[in-house]
N, C-alpha and C positions, 0 to 999 in steps of 0.2 A: 724575763725575771733577772734581776741585777746580780752579778757576782756574789759568789757567797762570802761573808766577812768571817766565817768560822770554819776551822779544821777539827776532824778528830785523829789524834796521833795514837797508833796502837804500836807497842813494843812487847817484845817477850823478853824476860828477864828469868835466871836462876832463881828460885824462891829465897835462897841467902841475901840475896843482893837487891831484892824488888823493893827494899824500903829507902836504900840508896837511891835508887832511879826514882822513886817516887818525889822523894825531896829535892831532886834536881829537877825535875818537871815543876814542882811548885814554884821553887827559886826562879826559875827561868820564866814565869808568867802564865802558864798552864794551869788549868783545875781552877779558876776563878769565875764563880757564877755570882752575880749578884752579892750578896753579903757572905757568901760561902767562898774560901779557899781550900784548895789542897781536894778538890773533888775529882774523884775517879773510880772507875769500875776496872775489877780483877777477877779473871778467870784461872781456874788451874787446868793444868793439863802436862804433857810431856814433848819436850822440844828432842827431836832426834836429827842426828847430824855423823858424818863420819869424816874427820878432819885428813886432808889430801896433802901429798906431798909438797913440801913448801909452805903448810901453815904451821903455827905456832900457837897449838890448843893450850888453853888455861885450864879446860877440863878434857878429860879423853886423853887419847893418843893418835898419832899418824897412823891410819889405816884400819883402825879398831872403830866399829858403830856406837857410839853413845846416847844413851836415854837420860834425860836431864829433867827432873822435874820443875817446872817453870811457871809463872804468872805470864798472862798477857794483862797488861796494863793499856787502859785505855781513858786518854782525857781531851777534854776539849780546850782550844786555844784560838785567839785571835790569828786570821790568817798571816798578818804582818809580822807576827813574831815567830810563826811555825819554824824555820830554819835554825833559829837560836835555840828554840825550846828542843828541838831534836840534837842538835849540837852538844847542849847541856846532858841530856839523858845519854848519848854516847860516850861522853865524857866519864859519864858515873857507872857504865855498864862494864863489866867484866870480860866479855867476849872480845875476841879479835876482830870477828863480823858480827854486827848487831843485826837483827832481824828486825823491821818497823816498817810501817806503812803510814802515809798521811791522806786521808779521804775529805773531801769537801763536805761540809753539811751546811743546811738551811735552817736558821732560828727564823721563829715568827717574824722577828723584825726585818729579816732580809725577803719574805715575801708578799 
């Protein structure tokens, strides 16, 4: 099987900032499928973290556990633009450290 031409980018975003990140993903070229643009999938959950000494949290306080309602946004993108898509999403994201992952996917044309 040939290398995948596609990746799925998943990023966790506070609910109040999700639209800004979706727009950044779309502007960077993710979520374009055939004659559709801005295609994404979102699930809702709770992000949990404790800022440690040396952090500069935009939400919560150092040493205090935080729970934040978040969306997990998932989009498809051509593999060759994955880095620029992730960089655009991070630039639109409010957190000091952004939780995301990139996974190779195979579309029918790749098989």
